[in-house]
N, C-alpha and C positions, 0 to 999 in steps of 0.2 A: 857185600853184598846188597843183600839183605836192609843192615842193619845203616844202612848210607842212604837205603830210598828211602825206608823210612826217614831218616832225618828230612830228605829233601821234598816228604813227603807235607814232615809235617813245616814246616814255614809253606812252603803250598800254602798251604791251611789256614797260616799265622797271618801273609796277604795279604792273603783272598779276606780275609775274615779285618783289615784295618784302612781298607781299600772303599769296602761295602762301611765303613765309619763311618772314613771318613769321605763318602758322595756325602751317608746322614750330617754327617754334622752340616759338609755345604749350600745342600740347597732346604738349610732351618737360617743361614747364619741375617739377620738383620742389612735391610737395604736401603729403608729409607719409614719414610711416616706420612700418614691424609692427613692434610694438614689443613682440608676444603673441601666441604662434600655439597654436592647437593640430592643429595633425591639415594638409590640404595645400590652400594658398592661390594661385589663378593672377594670372594679372596676363594680359587683352586688351586692347594696344597701341593707340595711333588707326593703327598699318600693319598691322592681324594675324597679329601675332606675339602668340604665347603664353611672358608671364616667371615661374614658379613662382617663389616667393618664399618666404623664408624669417623671421627676425627682424635686426629692422641690417635689411632690403628697405627703398626707397624707389620712394615707389605716384608715378606724376605726374602733371597735366594728361593724359586721355584715356584713364583709363583706366579699362579695363570685371576689376573686382576679383568673382570667384567663390570661392564656397566649397565643400567638399565636407559628405557625410551625418552628421563628422562636426567638422568643422573653428566653432566660434570664434575671428577676432582683430580684435587691437587695435591699431588705427591710427592713432601719431599727428602731426598734423599742422602746417604752422608754426605757426602761429601755437597754440597747446596745447590746443585741439579734440582731440576725441576721435570716434569712430566704431570699435562692439563687434558684426562681423558674426555673421551667427546664422549654421552649418548651413543648407549647398542657399541658396546667396543666391549673390545676382545687381547688386554695384550700382557707379555708376558715376561716376568725378570726372568731373564734365560741366565746369571750373571750381573753382580756388580759385588764389586773388591771393593775399596778405595784404605788406604792412612797413610797418612799426612805426610811420616816421617821415612816411608816406603811404598818410595813411585813407582818399585818392580811391580811390584804386587797386583797395579791399576788393571780393573778388567770393568768393559759394561760393554752391555750385551742383553740385546731387550728385543722385543716375537712381537713385531702388531700385524694381530690374525685377521682383525673388520675393526671397520666406525678410523676413529682420528684421533691429533692425541696435536699439543704443543711441548715444542721438549727445549726447553734454559738449557745451555750447559752451564756446568758447576766444576770445579778443582781438577778433576781428574781429566775434564773436557777441554782445560786448557791446560796441561802439561800433558797431557797423555792424549791428545787428538785422535791418537792411533790407532790405540786402542776400545775408542768407541763406532759399534755397532747397530745398528739399528733397521732387523732387520723383516720383509711382508713377502709375501705369499709373488711377487715380484720386479723387486729389485732390495736394491741394501745400503741405505746410506749411509756417509759415513762425513762427520765435523770436521768443520777449522776450524772452531767458535761458534758458538753463533747458535741464534732462536731463530726455529720454521718450526711449516707447522705441516702434518702430514696428517694425511687419509688417504684409505686403502677401500673398496667398494667392490665389494667381491659378486664375480658374476654372476649371483643367486639376487640380489640385493633389489637390483631392482628399483633403487633412486629417482631414477629420469639423467644419472650424467651414465658416461659407459665403463668399464670396467678399468680397475686399474688401478695403479698409484700415482697420485699427488700430491705437493711436498707446492711449498710456496715460502718464501728465505723472509723472514724479518727484518735477520741483520750479522751482521758473518757469514759463513756464505755454506756449499752441503754437496758432495760430491756421489750422486745414487750410481749403485753401478751391477749391472747381471750380467749373465755369459754372451750378451750382444754386445751390451755399449759403458761406453761407458760417457756423465755429465757433467760441468757442473755449476753451478749454481751459485745466483751473492746474491745479496737482499734488494729486494722487493721483486723479485722474477721470481713466477710461475713453472712447474714442472710437469710432467708425464709419464707415468710408460701402461700400454696394461700388461704386460708378460712378459716372463722370460726370454720370450723372445725375439723381443726387441731393443730398440733400446728406448732408451731417457732421452727426449725435446724436450728442447724449453717451449714456453705457449703461447704467442703474445699480450695476454690480459689475464687475469683472473678466471680459469672454464667455472665457478660457481663452491667455488670452497666461503663457507661461510666458517667461523670458530668466534663465539655468543657468549660465551660463558656466563654467572653473575656477576654484578660492581664486582661480587670481594673478591675474584681471584683472576686476580692484577697478583705479577711473577713479582712477590719479597725476596729472591734470594737477593741482589741489588739493595736491600733493606737493609742495614744487622739491627734486631729484634725488633720486628713491625710481631706484630701478634698476628698470629690462625686469623681472627674474625669472631665472630658470631659462631657457638660454639655450638655441639649436639653431648647431648655424655657420652667417653670415651669405655661404657662398664657395660655398653650392649654385649659388645661382642659373646657371637658364638656358632659352636660346633653344626652341621646340620650333613647326615651320611647321606 
């Protein structure tokens, strides 16, 4: 019995070690590349280190991307989808995996903590729409193959707008869901929910959402071989502890 217990304990320790190694490897997998940048962009890594990013820098699963007050950043993910971050935004790539030959492995889970972004669906979202989630403190956004803008105004932001999640659909359809309810929004429509206790609602007009990146920040996923635009050297990556 003692020998069996020792073997069981050894197997358990080996399993735990493999799980830890797997989690570490998952956190460091490349999810995409910075294609456009108008100011400082930082990535807080899963281990707590902070990295300053430049054009052509890679972003990884587990990264929290942080933009400064005048920074727009366009990230092209490995499935050719695009996320353009607005200034003063905190955005987490919780999980992103895509392999052309393995549709069953598709996963796209993001969190918009504060600020705003524009999302352009790529190959993952076109073949596995149900595998895409954009979480916010007020609701979760799902897609049906689309381009949309989302902005989360934190209660302490003081931006002149009511706190909550605002959405605008430019193309396709999105579904906004929280514990209080669910609502679909189509192209040309605007939506809002203040928090998880109130359902998303359709707004009759633009509630003041603005998305005005520099002229170079256009969606390039539809143009094969499109240039990244005027670049900055990618060699300025550094680590801040």
